[in-house]
N, C-alpha and C positions, 0 to 999 in steps of 0.2 A: 335736319338742320333748316329752322324757320330763321328768314333774315327779315327783321321788320315787327315791330309790336302795334302796329295798327288793329282795327277791329277784326280785318281778315287775318292777320299773323297770328294773332290768340287766339281767335277760335279754331284754327285747324292745329294749332297748338297742343291746345288743352285736350281736344277732340282724338287727335292723334296717339297721345298720350294716354289716354283714358283705354286706348284700344290694346297696348299693350308694348307700344313704341318708345324707346330713348328719345327721348326729345330736347333737342337743344333750341332756345330762342338767343338771336343776337339781337341789340338794339344800340345804335350808335349814341344814342344819348342817355342819360343816366337814368332817366324815368320811361315808363311804358305808356303806351296809349296813343301814339301816333298824333294823327289828325283830329282824334276824341279829345285829347287834351286842350287845344285852343278853342275847339268847338264848344266844350260845357262852359267857355269863362263869361260869355254874355250873361247876365242874370236870368232871362227868360229861357236859357237852355242847360240851366243848371243839373235838370236831370241825365243830361249824357254823364255828369261825373258817375252815377249810378253805376253806367253799364261798364265802365272803365272798373270800377270794383269789383263786380261782377265776374268779367274777363280774368281780370286779376286773381280773382279765389279759387276759379276754375283750375287755371293753369298752376296754382300752387296747391291745389289737391290733388291735382291728376301727376305730380311730381315731374312737370317741365324746368328742365336747369336752364337758369337764366345769366347771360353774360350782357352785362349793359356796359355804357361806355365803350362799347366794342364796334368797331367800323369793319365790314369784311371785306376782304380783297381776296382775289382767286387764289393768293399762296395762302391764305388762311383755311381756305377751304380744300384747299389739295390737304392741307396739312391735320384736320380736321376729319377728312376722307368718310363723310358721310355717304349712308347707303341712296337717301334723297335729299334733294334739296328744294325749299319752298320759298319763292320769292314774293314777297308783301312789301316792297322797298318806297311805295308810294308815288306821289307824284311831287314835281315841283312846278312854283308861279311863273306863268308867261310872263315874257317880257316883251312889250310890241317894239317894233322896229324904230321907234321915233327920235328925234334929236333929243339928247340930253336924259336918255333913260337910265345911263350909268352916274347921274347927278347923285350926289351925297344927300340931297333931300327923298329921293327915291326911295321905299321901304315897302315891303310886302305885307299882307293880312299877317302873318306869323309873327311879325315884329309889332304889332301892335294888340294882339289878343294876349295878355302875359297877366291881366290884374293889378297892373300897376297904374298909377296915375300917370296920364300921357304928359309928357315934356312942353309940348306943342300948342299952340292957341290956335291958329287956323290950319286947318286940313283939306285937303281936296282927296276924293278916292274917286280912282276912275273904275268904272265898271258898276252900273246898278242893277246886278243880277241878287239871288239870294245874300250871298256870302258880302258881297260891296255895301247893302243894304242895311246888315246884321252889323258888319264892322264901323258904317257910320253912327248907327244909331249906340251901340257901345261906347264909340268916341263923346257923341251928343252928351250921353248921360254923365260925363266927366265933365261937363262943360266946355266943349272943345267946339268952334265954331268950325261946321264942316257944311263942304258943300259934295255932291255925289255928281258925277259925269257920265252919261249914260247915251250910247250912239242908238238905242232902239226909242220907238215913242213913248213907251210906258217903263217904270221903275217893277224891279223884282217879278218878271213875265214870268219866270221860271219857278215860280211857287204858286200850291194850291190858293183857291181864291179868297179862304175865310184867313189864311194864315199873311196873305199878302194884304189884305184890309187891316188886319190889326197891326203889321209894321209901320205900314204906311201911314195909319193914324199915330204913332208912336215917332215916327221922324218928322210928322208937321209938329206934334206938340213940342218937341225936342227943338225945334226952329232950323232943323236941318235944311239947307237949299238943295232942290232936286232939279236939274238940268237937264231934260233929255232932247233926244236929237242932235246930237253935242259927240262930236270925236276929237280926241286929242291930237295936238298939231307938233308939239313941241313942248319939253319941260326947261323951265328958266331955272336961274339960281333962287329965287322968290315968288315962284307959282307956275302955272302952264297957261297955253296959248291953245285953245279949243276953237272949233270951227261949227258952225252950224249948218242945216243943210243947204240953206243958200249961199255959204262959202263965208260969210262975214266971219271975222275971227276977232274973240272976244278974249282979255287976260284974265286970270282968277289968282290971285293972290294965295300964297300957302306957307306955311313952314316945313310941312311934310306933304309928300304924294303918294298916297296909297294904291299899289296896283291890285286890283281884282278884276282881271281879266280873264280868269279862267286857269288852269293847270296842265300841265302835259306829264305823260307818265315817267317815271324814273327807272330807265330800265338799261341804265349804263353796267351795272353789274350783269345783267341778264348778256349785253353785248361782250362781254368778256368772257362768261364761261359757257355760253350757249354750245359749243363744240367740245366741251370738254369731257364729254364722254358720260355725265353725271344725269341722273333721273331728274329732271329738273319740273318745277309747276310752279307757274305765276298767277297771283290772285291781286284782286283789289286794283286800286288804281296806277300799278306801274305797267299793266296791259292797257287801260284806258280810265281816265277819272268817273269815277260812279258814287254813288249814295254808301251809307252804313251799312244799309239793308244787303245791298248786294254784296258788298265786301265780306260780311259775314256768312252768307248764303254760300258765296265760292269756299271760304275757309272750310265751311260743314262740308263741303263736298269732297274737297280733296283730304281733308283730317279722316275721311271713313274711306276713302279709297286706297290709298298709300299702303 
């Protein structure tokens, strides 16, 4: 029983099936791919969609049985009674504990990267890492007025140098405002209050505030079944947020060892 159809879960599923196991793959959404789906939306990352197609083809050819639109619960696991449970449940966006974080104008990256024309004109992206910069560029290319707020002294510091230069150049070309050395203080109904290193606060107006400050493991199901007696393996972001490459590697290892 593989729970989650991101890159790690898909790879674990088809490799285990190819070795002769009867594999059932469960996904709570109607499509497979996990974070690969939103990762392939920006036009400069379209090649990721080929990875989804490859993994889907491998699972189908290997005889993996799909259960889509299916949220897995401990009761469902008990009913299925598998020999092995592989958890690839991914991660959830972090929400910093600031005033106004539950405001209706606050959304996450997943709400943005859907391939559709955004309904908003002014957008503030909180977090200037790789994900925040890519999301900002995606929105700017639709014509939105975008501001990125980053606590560190430079944007996209977690990107390798060549990719970083390219994406920063594109952000400038698309007139994205980049504010470094600022932290989020509070979220208002019409924007955000941020403060600089000297403590001076400024207001930035916005129709939507996109949170891109990282992710935390989604281990809720694991906590419910950890002591249920099943052989359980966790892979990918549900242990700790990591790269696609790492998730695929972990899926390969567990698929070859169960």
